ZAVEXPA-510013 format. One line per field, with one value per residue (C-alpha): chain; x, y, z; residue in one letter. Coordinates in steps of 0.2 Angstrom, whole numbers, plus 5000, padded with zeros to 4 digits. Example, Ala and Ser with C-alpha at 12.3 -4.5 7.8 and 13.67 -1.06 7.14 Angstrom:
2
chaine [A | A]
east [5062 | 5068]
north [4978 | 4995]
up [5039 | 5036]
residu [a | s]
END
This chain:
268
chaine [A | A | A | A | A | A | A | A | A | A | A | A | A | A | A | A | A | A | A | A | A | A | A | A | A | A | A | A | A | A | A | A | A | A | A | A | A | A | A | A | A | A | A | A | A | A | A | A | A | A | A | A | A | A | A | A | A | A | A | A | A | A | A | A | A | A | A | A | A | A | A | A | A | A | A | A | A | A | A | A | A | A | A | A | A | A | A | A | A | A | A | A | A | A | A | A | A | A | A | A | A | A | A | A | A | A | A | A | A | A | A | A | A | A | A | A | A | A | A | A | A | A | A | A | A | A | A | A | A | A | A | A | A | A | A | A | A | A | A | A | A | A | A | A | A | A | A | A | A | A | A | A | A | A | A | A | A | A | A | A | A | A | A | A | A | A | A | A | A | A | A | A | A | A | A | A | A | A | A | A | A | A | A | A | A | A | A | A | A | A | A | A | A | A | A | A | A | A | A | A | A | A | A | A | A | A | A | A | A | A | A | A | A | A | A | A | A | A | A | A | A | A | A | A | A | A | A | A | A | A | A | A | A | A | A | A | A | A | A | A | A | A | A | A | A | A | A | A | A | A | A | A | A | A | A | A | A | A | A | A | A | A | A | A | A | A | A | A]
east [4778 | 4792 | 4804 | 4798 | 4781 | 4787 | 4797 | 4782 | 4771 | 4784 | 4786 | 4768 | 4767 | 4781 | 4772 | 4755 | 4761 | 4771 | 4757 | 4744 | 4756 | 4760 | 4743 | 4731 | 4724 | 4720 | 4728 | 4714 | 4716 | 4734 | 4732 | 4717 | 4724 | 4742 | 4735 | 4724 | 4740 | 4750 | 4736 | 4734 | 4753 | 4752 | 4739 | 4724 | 4708 | 4700 | 4684 | 4692 | 4704 | 4695 | 4686 | 4703 | 4711 | 4696 | 4696 | 4715 | 4716 | 4703 | 4712 | 4728 | 4721 | 4716 | 4733 | 4735 | 4718 | 4721 | 4737 | 4729 | 4714 | 4727 | 4736 | 4721 | 4713 | 4729 | 4726 | 4708 | 4702 | 4689 | 4671 | 4666 | 4647 | 4647 | 4657 | 4645 | 4630 | 4637 | 4646 | 4631 | 4625 | 4643 | 4644 | 4628 | 4633 | 4650 | 4644 | 4630 | 4642 | 4654 | 4639 | 4634 | 4652 | 4653 | 4638 | 4645 | 4656 | 4674 | 4672 | 4657 | 4667 | 4682 | 4671 | 4663 | 4680 | 4688 | 4673 | 4674 | 4693 | 4691 | 4679 | 4692 | 4706 | 4695 | 4692 | 4710 | 4715 | 4702 | 4703 | 4684 | 4678 | 4660 | 4655 | 4650 | 4631 | 4622 | 4623 | 4625 | 4609 | 4600 | 4602 | 4592 | 4602 | 4619 | 4613 | 4609 | 4626 | 4634 | 4626 | 4632 | 4650 | 4651 | 4644 | 4655 | 4670 | 4668 | 4665 | 4681 | 4692 | 4695 | 4694 | 4681 | 4692 | 4688 | 4669 | 4668 | 4678 | 4668 | 4652 | 4657 | 4665 | 4649 | 4640 | 4651 | 4663 | 4680 | 4692 | 4704 | 4689 | 4682 | 4699 | 4701 | 4683 | 4686 | 4701 | 4690 | 4677 | 4690 | 4693 | 4676 | 4675 | 4691 | 4687 | 4669 | 4675 | 4688 | 4676 | 4663 | 4675 | 4681 | 4663 | 4656 | 4671 | 4672 | 4666 | 4674 | 4685 | 4702 | 4707 | 4726 | 4733 | 4733 | 4717 | 4702 | 4688 | 4693 | 4707 | 4725 | 4734 | 4752 | 4750 | 4741 | 4755 | 4769 | 4759 | 4753 | 4770 | 4779 | 4766 | 4766 | 4784 | 4783 | 4767 | 4776 | 4789 | 4776 | 4768 | 4784 | 4788 | 4770 | 4776 | 4791 | 4785 | 4772 | 4757 | 4745 | 4756 | 4759 | 4740 | 4738 | 4752 | 4744 | 4727 | 4735 | 4743 | 4726 | 4719 | 4733 | 4732 | 4714 | 4715 | 4729 | 4717 | 4704 | 4716 | 4721 | 4703 | 4696 | 4711 | 4722]
north [4700 | 4688 | 4696 | 4684 | 4691 | 4709 | 4705 | 4696 | 4711 | 4723 | 4712 | 4711 | 4730 | 4733 | 4721 | 4728 | 4746 | 4742 | 4733 | 4746 | 4759 | 4749 | 4742 | 4753 | 4739 | 4739 | 4728 | 4717 | 4703 | 4701 | 4705 | 4695 | 4678 | 4681 | 4688 | 4673 | 4662 | 4672 | 4673 | 4654 | 4652 | 4663 | 4652 | 4663 | 4653 | 4648 | 4656 | 4673 | 4671 | 4679 | 4692 | 4698 | 4697 | 4708 | 4721 | 4722 | 4724 | 4738 | 4747 | 4745 | 4753 | 4770 | 4778 | 4772 | 4778 | 4795 | 4797 | 4792 | 4804 | 4819 | 4814 | 4813 | 4829 | 4839 | 4834 | 4840 | 4822 | 4820 | 4823 | 4830 | 4831 | 4812 | 4809 | 4819 | 4809 | 4792 | 4793 | 4792 | 4776 | 4769 | 4772 | 4763 | 4748 | 4746 | 4747 | 4735 | 4723 | 4723 | 4718 | 4704 | 4698 | 4697 | 4685 | 4674 | 4659 | 4660 | 4647 | 4656 | 4672 | 4663 | 4656 | 4672 | 4681 | 4668 | 4668 | 4687 | 4687 | 4674 | 4686 | 4700 | 4689 | 4684 | 4702 | 4706 | 4691 | 4694 | 4713 | 4714 | 4732 | 4739 | 4748 | 4766 | 4765 | 4778 | 4794 | 4795 | 4791 | 4802 | 4802 | 4785 | 4776 | 4782 | 4777 | 4760 | 4759 | 4765 | 4752 | 4738 | 4745 | 4748 | 4731 | 4721 | 4731 | 4728 | 4709 | 4707 | 4721 | 4732 | 4750 | 4748 | 4755 | 4741 | 4742 | 4761 | 4764 | 4751 | 4759 | 4777 | 4772 | 4762 | 4779 | 4788 | 4796 | 4799 | 4786 | 4799 | 4806 | 4789 | 4784 | 4800 | 4799 | 4781 | 4786 | 4799 | 4786 | 4773 | 4784 | 4783 | 4764 | 4761 | 4771 | 4764 | 4747 | 4749 | 4756 | 4743 | 4729 | 4736 | 4739 | 4722 | 4712 | 4722 | 4708 | 4694 | 4683 | 4675 | 4690 | 4694 | 4707 | 4725 | 4721 | 4732 | 4721 | 4713 | 4725 | 4720 | 4736 | 4730 | 4723 | 4738 | 4750 | 4739 | 4736 | 4753 | 4761 | 4752 | 4752 | 4771 | 4772 | 4758 | 4764 | 4779 | 4767 | 4756 | 4771 | 4777 | 4760 | 4759 | 4769 | 4759 | 4741 | 4730 | 4733 | 4723 | 4707 | 4711 | 4712 | 4694 | 4688 | 4696 | 4689 | 4672 | 4676 | 4681 | 4664 | 4655 | 4665 | 4663 | 4644 | 4644 | 4654 | 4641 | 4627 | 4636 | 4638 | 4621 | 4610 | 4620]
up [6094 | 6087 | 6075 | 6061 | 6061 | 6061 | 6045 | 6038 | 6040 | 6034 | 6018 | 6015 | 6017 | 6004 | 5992 | 5994 | 5992 | 5977 | 5968 | 5972 | 5964 | 5949 | 5945 | 5954 | 5963 | 5982 | 5994 | 6000 | 5987 | 5993 | 6011 | 6016 | 6011 | 6017 | 6034 | 6036 | 6034 | 6046 | 6059 | 6058 | 6060 | 6076 | 6083 | 6082 | 6083 | 6066 | 6070 | 6069 | 6055 | 6041 | 6051 | 6058 | 6041 | 6033 | 6047 | 6048 | 6029 | 6029 | 6042 | 6033 | 6017 | 6026 | 6024 | 6006 | 6002 | 6009 | 5999 | 5983 | 5986 | 5989 | 5973 | 5962 | 5969 | 5965 | 5947 | 5948 | 5943 | 5957 | 5953 | 5970 | 5967 | 5963 | 5979 | 5990 | 5982 | 5983 | 6000 | 6012 | 6003 | 6003 | 6022 | 6025 | 6014 | 6021 | 6040 | 6036 | 6028 | 6042 | 6054 | 6042 | 6041 | 6060 | 6059 | 6045 | 6049 | 6043 | 6030 | 6022 | 6022 | 6014 | 6000 | 5996 | 5996 | 5984 | 5972 | 5971 | 5968 | 5955 | 5946 | 5948 | 5941 | 5926 | 5922 | 5922 | 5912 | 5899 | 5900 | 5902 | 5904 | 5904 | 5888 | 5891 | 5888 | 5898 | 5909 | 5928 | 5936 | 5949 | 5968 | 5969 | 5956 | 5963 | 5981 | 5975 | 5967 | 5983 | 5994 | 5983 | 5981 | 6000 | 6004 | 5993 | 5997 | 6016 | 6013 | 6003 | 6011 | 5996 | 5993 | 5980 | 5966 | 5953 | 5957 | 5957 | 5941 | 5932 | 5937 | 5932 | 5915 | 5912 | 5915 | 5902 | 5914 | 5907 | 5914 | 5922 | 5932 | 5936 | 5943 | 5953 | 5960 | 5964 | 5974 | 5984 | 5987 | 5993 | 6009 | 6017 | 6012 | 6021 | 6036 | 6038 | 6035 | 6049 | 6061 | 6057 | 6060 | 6076 | 6083 | 6077 | 6084 | 6101 | 6112 | 6102 | 6113 | 6109 | 6098 | 6099 | 6111 | 6104 | 6094 | 6094 | 6088 | 6072 | 6069 | 6074 | 6076 | 6076 | 6059 | 6053 | 6058 | 6050 | 6034 | 6031 | 6037 | 6023 | 6009 | 6011 | 6004 | 5991 | 5983 | 5974 | 5968 | 5960 | 5952 | 5944 | 5937 | 5930 | 5915 | 5911 | 5914 | 5904 | 5915 | 5904 | 5906 | 5924 | 5927 | 5920 | 5931 | 5946 | 5942 | 5943 | 5960 | 5966 | 5962 | 5970 | 5986 | 5987 | 5985 | 5999 | 6010 | 6007 | 6011 | 6028 | 6034 | 6028 | 6031 | 6043]
residu [m | a | i | e | w | i | v | a | y | l | l | l | g | a | v | v | g | f | m | a | g | l | l | g | i | g | g | g | g | i | m | v | p | i | l | t | t | i | f | a | a | q | g | i | p | q | e | h | l | i | h | l | a | l | g | t | s | m | a | s | i | v | i | t | a | f | s | s | l | r | a | h | n | r | h | q | a | v | l | w | p | v | v | w | k | i | t | p | a | i | l | i | g | t | l | s | a | t | w | l | a | a | l | l | p | t | k | a | l | g | i | f | f | s | c | f | m | a | y | v | a | l | q | m | i | l | n | i | k | p | k | p | s | r | q | l | p | g | t | v | g | i | s | i | a | g | l | s | i | g | g | i | s | a | l | v | a | i | g | g | g | s | l | t | v | s | f | l | t | w | c | n | v | r | i | q | h | a | i | g | t | s | a | a | v | g | m | p | i | a | l | a | g | s | i | g | y | m | i | n | g | w | n | s | a | n | t | p | d | y | s | v | g | y | v | y | f | p | a | v | i | l | i | s | g | l | s | y | f | t | a | p | i | g | a | r | l | a | h | k | m | p | v | a | m | l | k | k | v | f | a | c | l | l | i | v | l | s | l | k | m | l | q | t | i | f | f | g]
END
C-alpha cells in the first residue's frame, strides 16, 4: 500500500475516534463516504465501492464498540435483560441486511445511505428527540425493534446507537441507561455486520488484496488502531466544548460527505 493511503486511513481513524468520543456518534457517517472516495482513487471497481466501504466501516467499529461497552458497564449503565432480549433479533436483522446489501447495486446503496444520513443530520440540527410515551414492550415488541435496528444499521454501517437510544428513551428508559444499553447492543451489531459482509462478499471478484469478502483489513487495522486512542480525547473534551453547536456543524458535514459520495459513484 502506498504511503499516501496509509496516511489517509490513519487520519480517518483519528477523526472518527475523536468525533465518536466527542459527540457519541458512530463512525459510519464519516467512514463510508470517505472510504468510498479513497477506494475509488485506489482504482477499485465501482461495483464494489459501497459494499467495501460498508463492510470495512462495520469491522472498524468493532474495537470502538467493545471499548464503549466496557466503559458503560463499569458505570452500571447497561440494562442487560434488555440486551439479552433484543440481541437475537438484532443479529438476524443485521445478517439479513448484509445479504440484501450484497444483492443491491452500488448506486441504490449509495442513495439509501445518503437519505438516511440526511435524516440523522436533520435530527441533529433540529434537536429532535422522541417524547417518552410508553413502557418497554414485551419480547415480541423488542424483537421487532431489534430487527429494524439491526437491519438499518447494517445497511448504513452504524453501531445502531442513535436508533437504539431513540427507541429506549421513547419507552421511558433513563437516558444514561439508554446510552449504556445502546453501547452494549452496538457490539453484536458491529460483529454481525462484519461477519455478514465477509460472508456475502466471499466470492466477489476484483476486491483488493488482503480483503475478506467486503472487508478490507489493512484499512480496518489502521482506522481502528488510531480511533482507539483518539476516542478518549474526544470524550474528555465533550465536557469543555459547545457540543450542541458542534453537532449542528457535524450534521452539515454529514450532508456534504454524503453528497460527495453520490458524486463519486454517479459521476466518478
